[in-house]
Structures are given as structure tokens and as C-alpha cells.
N, C-alpha and C positions, 0 to 999 in steps of 0.2 A: 555655356557655362555651367558646372555641375552643381547639383542641389546641395542644400545644407541637410545633414541628417543629425538626429539627436538620438542618443541611445541610453537608456537609463542602466545601471549596474547596481546601484544601491540607492533604495528610496527610503528608508527609516531615519528617525532621528534618534539621538541619546546613545541607544545601545543595540547590539545585534539580537534579533529576537527569531532564531529558527525553530521551526516546530510545524505540526499539522496546520495549526489555526493560522499560520502567517505563508503558507506556502504557495498561495496563487500570487499575491502582490510581492510577498518576498520579504527577507528579515535582515538583509545586510544595509549597513548605513551607508551615508551620502557619497554618491559618485556617478556621474554620467561623462559622456564625452558629445562634443560637439563636432562635426568634420565635414570636410569636402573630400573630392577624391585627391587632393594636394596636401591638406592640412588636417592635423588631429589635435584638438585642444580637450584637455582632461580636466574637469572640474570636480574638486574635492577628491580626497584620497581615504574615504571611510572604507570598510571593509569591501565593498562592492568592487574595489580597485584589484584585488586579488583576481577576481573573473576577467575583468577586462585584460588585465597582464597576461593572462593565460592564452588570449587571443593574439597577442603580439609576437610573431614568429620571424620578422625580418626586421633589419636594422632601420631606426628612423629617427628623426627630430621630431621631440614631442614636447608641447607645451603643457604646464600644469597650473591651473589658476585655484587658489584656495580662497573660499568666500571669507574664512577665517579659521582659527587654529585650535578650535575646540576639538576634543578627543574623538568625537564621531565624524570628523571630517579629515582625520590624519592618520587614524589607526591601521590603515591598510598599507601605508608606505612600506614598513619593514617586509611586506609580503608580495611586494610589487616586482616582478621578476625582472623587467628591463634595469632596474637597479643594479643587477648583479652582472651586468653585460657591458663591456667596453664600447660593444656597437651601439649604444643609444646616448644621444645627447638630449638632455632634459632641461627645459627652462622653467624654473618654478618662480611664479608670482603669488604675492599677497599683500594686502593692505595692512597687515600687521605692524602695530606700533605699541611696544612695549619695552620693558627692561631687557628681555630676552630677545635677540633677532628672530627673523623667520629661519635662517640656518640653525641658530641655538635651538629652538623649540623642537626641530625635527632630530638634531642631534640628541636631546635629552632624551626621548622616547627610544632611542638606540642604543643608550649607553648602559653599562652595567649598573644595576643588577636588572635592567627592565629587557634587555635583548643580547644575544651573544655576539652580534656583529655591529659594529660601531658606523656611523654615516661617514666617517673619514677612510673607511676600509672599502668602501664601494668603487668598483671599477668605472661605473658610468660616468660621464661627463655632467655635471650638474651646475647650473647657475641659479643663485638665489636673488630675488629681485623684489624689494618692497617698495610699493607705489602709493601715493595718496589716494584717497577717494576723489573722483572726478577726473582721473588719468584716463586719457584715450590710447589704447594700445593698438598697434597694428601687428598682428600675428599672421604671418601666412596669407591666405585668402581672407582673413577675417579683420574687420574695425571691431573692437572690444570696448565699450563705454562702461564705467563704472560710476557707482553711487553708494552713499554711507548709507546703511540700513541700522534700524533700532533693535539693538540686540546687546546683550552685555559684553563688553569689550569689544564692543562694534563687529560689524560684519559688511560685506561687500555684496552688493547687488551687480549683477553683469548683462550687458545687453550686446548680443553678437548680431552683427550686421554682414550681410554677403550677397551681393547681386540683388539688390533692392529688397530682400528679406530679411526678417529680425526675429529673434528668438531671446526672451527675457528670462532670466533665472534670478529669483528672489527668493532665497531660503534664509531661516533664521532671521524673521523680520517681524516685528510687533506694530501693526498699524495704529496710528494715533494722529490727531490733527497735525501737531508739528510736523510729522513726514508726508502727510497726505500729499499735498500738491507736488512736491518735488518727485514723488514716486508716480504720481498719475502721469505728469511729464514725461518721466523716464520711460514707462511703458506704453506711451501714446502710440496706438496705430499698431502694436506689434501683430506679427502674424500668431505667435503663440507666446503665452505667458505661463512659465513654470513658477508655482509659488508654494510657499510654505502655508499649510493649512492644517496644523498639528492638532488643533483642538476642534471640538464642536462649540456652538455658541453656549451650550450649558454647562460645558467643563471650564470653559474660559475664566470666569470669576475667581476660581481657585489658583490660577496660574497669572495673574496680572503682573507684568513685569519681567516674566521669563524669557521674553523675546520671541515670541511666537504668534502667529494668527490664528483665529478661529475661521471657520470656512465663510461665514456670512461676510467676514471683512475681505475676504478674496473676492467675492462676488461685486462688492463696492469697488474695489480697485479695477478689475477687469471691465466692468461697465464704465467707470469715469474714464478710463484710458481708451477704451473703444478697441479692445484687442479681440482678434478673431477667435482664439480658441484658447482654452485655460486648462492646464495640468496642475492637480494636487500632488503636492510633494511633503517630504518630511513626515512621513507617517508616523504618529505617536507609538511607541513600543507596545502599549497595552491596546491598541486598536487590532483587532483580529480581522480576517478576510471578510466575514460578515459585516462587521462594523464599517469596513472600508466600503462595501457595496452599498450599506445603507447611506454613508456621507456622499459617496458619488451621486446616488439617485437625488437626494436632498438638494445637492448645489444643481444639478440638471434641472431641478423646477425652476431655478432663478435665473441660471446661465446655461442653456441646452448644451452648448459645444464645449463641454467639460469632460475629461477623463481623470482618474486616479491614476497616479504613475504605478507602474509594476517592473519588477526586475525583467530586462530583456525587450523592453517596450521600446519601438523604433518610430520616430515621428521624423517624416520627411517634409521639408518646407521649400 
């Protein structure tokens, strides 16, 4: 049975931040892929999605899961080359529930005057699927479990299971007592926990209610759930590479098997 591989294509939150001070960890917004030899699942479509798309050269069936539809998680879609090819079948999933549908949100960012090509003009075969939190999806080789996260307009946490191994991705989540036990249960025993660690404990009081964790909260979740490895994700745009080095070092004092995600990072599970 093939291994589960995770690759990070964009690790920032809120807005892309290119430049010398972010070159090591990367400045693209949220995008990663989880795959086996047979199945590729793309999680979120931030600006890192363009880089991923450039690597795809053969026709295939793709699954795309959006944790939510805030700008930094969808802004790469118009620049994802497979949507311009009839050789790709793309199944898009989101837990989104609002006055505008999942398809409507993606149409909106590509309609005039925002973009010169409209979603309805794209040749790729795309399906749009809105699923409630708690839904269990069977996508190719994977079983994907979902959970509601604490974030403005909601977000969806994802647990990927394959061959007895598990990878949990919790981005855009703010830890509190209401969500604590369900999140601990959802993450329990995961081989790898990829988690929003946007703020430091010192920064956090200014941003209460914004829907993001500080890194000490991620340590609490990792320990309570008994995960084996933690990866810090959704880095604040103001955090430089040096800031991220310090955050990673601080977290490792409390949970040694921790890495801060960087563009191009590959994790084999």
C-alpha cells in the first residue's frame, strides 16, 4: 500500500508576502496537497495553487477541498492551469453555507471587472459539492472526516485516513473551551497534526475573535490529542523567516516533534 504524502505549496494566512524576509518559509497563501500513488487531494486554493498547477502535466481526476472560502484560500483558482484544460475532471468540496453558493463564490471572483475569463467559460469538467460539517467523504484512496472549526463564517477541519495512517489539517481555528473536547477527539492519535498557529501568545490578546490560534494553544491540542508530530501553519503575514525560526524553537521546548511549514515541504506518513 502506498504511503500518504503531504506537500505544502502555500503556508501564509491573509495575504501573500513575497520578499527577502519571507523567502525561506515562503510568502504564498494556503494550499497543500495530500496524495497517494492513485489519489491527489488539494486542500485550499490560495496563491500556492499556481505553483502546484504548474507541476501537473498529465490529465487526471482531482479532488479539491476548501476549508472555507475566505479570499486567502481561493485566490489562486483563476491561475490554476488545469481549469483551462478539458483533460481534467475537478471535484470541488466545501462546507460553505451562506446566501451565495460555493459555485457562486468562485464565479464571483472571476466575473468582470475582477478577471477577464469567467468560470462558465472554463473547459475543465468541474463539480461543486457543499457538505455539512461531520460528513465523511470517501475520495479515491482516502477516507476524509470533517469537523466544524471556530472561525468567522465557519471553517472545516479535515482528517485524512489511509492504510491505518492519519493526517489532520486544522487551519483558521481559534481554540476555546466550547470547541476543545470535540477537537481533541477529532485529532486523537493522529500521525501528523497540521494546525493554525498564526499568533504568538503575546500577540493574541489583540486578535481575540479573529478565528486563529496562538502557538501555545496548538501545544495544548497536540498534547491532549496525543498526536505524534505537529506542523505549524497559516503563518501571519507580518512574521519574517527569523520570527518563524523563533516560534518553531519556542514550540519545540513544549512539543519537540514540531516543524513550521514551509513552501515545498514534503511529509511522508
